[in-house]
C-alpha positions in Angstrom: -3.5 12.5 11.4 0.2 12.9 9.9 1.4 14.4 6.7 3.3 10.5 6.5 -0.3 8.5 7.6 -1.7 11.2 4.5 1.3 10.1 1.7 0.9 6.6 2.9 -3.2 6.2 2.8 -3.4 8.0 -0.7 -0.2 4.9 -2.3 -2.3 2.6 -1.0 -5.1 3.7 -2.6 -3.6 3.6 -5.5 -2.0 0.2 -5.3 -5.6 -1.1 -4.5 -7.1 1.2 -8.1 -4.6 -0.4 -9.9 -4.6 -3.9 -8.9 -8.8 -3.4 -9.0 -7.8 -2.0 -13.2 -5.8 -4.9 -13.6 -8.3 -7.5 -11.9 -11.1 -5.7 -14.2 -9.7 -5.7 -17.5 -8.4 -9.7 -17.3 -12.1 -10.5 -16.6 -13.8 -9.5 -19.4 -14.8 -10.9 -22.4 -12.4 -10.6 -25.6 -13.7 -12.2 -27.5 -12.9 -14.7 -28.4 -13.3 -17.1 -30.5 -14.4 -21.2 -29.6 -13.0 -24.1 -31.2 -16.0 -26.4 -32.3 -15.7 -29.0 -30.8 -14.2 -32.4 -32.2 -15.6 -35.8 -31.1 -13.3 -38.5 -28.9 -12.0 -40.5 -32.3 -11.7 -37.2 -34.7 -8.2 -36.1 -32.4 -7.1 -40.2 -31.6 -5.4 -41.0 -34.4 -4.2 -45.0 -34.5 -0.8 -45.3 -32.6 1.6 -47.2 -34.0 4.9 -48.0 -33.5 8.3 -48.0 -35.4 9.8 -51.0 -33.9 13.0 -50.6 -36.1 14.1 -48.4 -34.8 15.7 -50.8 -32.4 17.3 -52.6 -34.6 20.2 -49.3 -35.1 24.1 -50.2 -35.0 24.1 -47.6 -32.4 21.8 -49.0 -30.1 23.8 -51.8 -30.6 26.6 -51.1 -29.2 25.2 -50.1 -25.5 26.2 -51.7 -23.2 24.2 -52.0 -19.6 25.5 -51.1 -16.5 27.4 -53.7 -13.9 24.5 -54.3 -11.4 25.6 -52.4 -8.0 25.9 -54.9 -4.8 24.3 -53.8 -1.6 25.8 -51.5 0.4 27.6 -54.0 3.3 28.7 -53.4 6.5 27.5 -50.4 9.5 25.5 -47.3 8.2 26.0 -44.5 9.0 25.6 -42.8 12.1 23.6 -43.0 15.4 23.6 -39.8 15.9 24.0 -37.9 12.4 23.3 -34.1 14.0 26.5 -34.6 16.6 29.4 -32.6 15.0 33.1 -34.7 14.3 
């Protein structure tokens, strides 16, 4: 084999070894302490909606957009890929 091929094979092996080491390190357990399981009723709290926010004077000053009428006339060209 040529020297260039030997170098490329060594680089490939080195990259493979580094990849496998990283993969191995990420798969090792780290002694993670899991939180105790909490029942559904304990996790969910009562949902309250504060409707007083809608009475804010800043919201009263907002105006709705005018209604946009549908497009009138011919739509597009027969062949949109033809140059102008």
